C-alpha positions, 0 to 999 in steps of 0.5 A: 500500500505504501508503494502504491501511495508513493507512486500515486503521489509521484504521478500527481506531483508530475502533473498526471492524474494518477490513482492505484487499484489494489487487488487481491493477489493470493489467487490468480486473476482469470483462468489462464497463466502463461504468455500465449494462454493469457493472450488467448484469454485476453482476446476471449474477453475482447470477444465478450466472453472470458472469466467474470473476475477478469472482466470485473477488473478490466471494467473497473480500470476502464471506469477509473480512466473515464472518470480521471479523463473527465469523460464521466463524473460518476464512477457507476456510470463509467462502469456501465459505459465501459461494460457497454463498450466491451460488449459492443465488439469495438475493443476487439476491432481496435485490437485487430487494427493494432495488429494490422498496423504492425504488419501482423498476419491477422488471418494467421493469428486468428487461426493460431487462436483456434489450434495452437497449443503446447506439445503436452497437456495434462489435466490436474484433477481434484483428489476429493469432493468439496469446495475449493477454498484456496488456489495459490497464485505464488505456487502457480506462478513459480510452476509456470516460471519453471516450465519456461514461461518466466525468467530466472535470469535475464538470459533465460529463454522464454517458452511462450506456449507453456502455462495453465488454463481452465483454472478452477477458482475458490468458492466453487464446488468440485467433485472428485476427478473434476478438472482443477486446471490444465497444464501446458508443458514442453515435454512429458518430464516437465509435465510430470514434475509440475503435476505434484506441485500443482496439487499443492496449490489447491485446497478443497474443504467440506464447507464453502469459503467466505470470499472477500472482494477482489478489489481491496482499495482505491488509492488516491493522492495523499495530502502529506508526504509519506513518512510512515504507515500512519500517514495513510490516515491522511490519504484519500482512499476507498477500501472495500468493506468486505476485505479483511486482509492486506493486499499483496 
């Protein structure tokens, strides 16, 4: 939170209207992780589909930008305007224009969306029935990194195809052998090594969890320079009443 406040203050002091949206990061946003898989999910959102939590975040960010730019004064109306725009197909058309402006082969890209995947795909299944209460973003992120989807050093070579998708999210009820996620790997040994680690990312219990808001707080400009965490009391922010934890 202090880092967000410092960045917000710096942006505003430099003449740029700036605010920060703090979100929960203990669970991944959306249902995909990994370079190519996240591109596919993003295009799915632009097509009017995609996971609800990711759509919520996109609309929230767009709404704040509309308000900050003066195009809307009321945040609720800004959210409605952003949602209507997303549903209209205009953002997908703009995406396609951007690709064409960069001399990309749009036909080849759309064909790749339908068919391209990693060489090995494993289904990670629930070991018991119950309610999913935990989906650990850190463990999942480290696994994707180790599969080649992220860098350990600046010289690391990325594999854009690896990652996870069809990710089950906390709050949902699952039956034994339901798919918790699909693992996309470059080869069989990588997939097998990641499978046991992925099981550790999920917790299934006998009761439905209480889920806090995904958006924890909106941080705006502080009226005083930050000297300590106590200075937060003098800052403009909107906190979700449903959140009882610190953002990551």
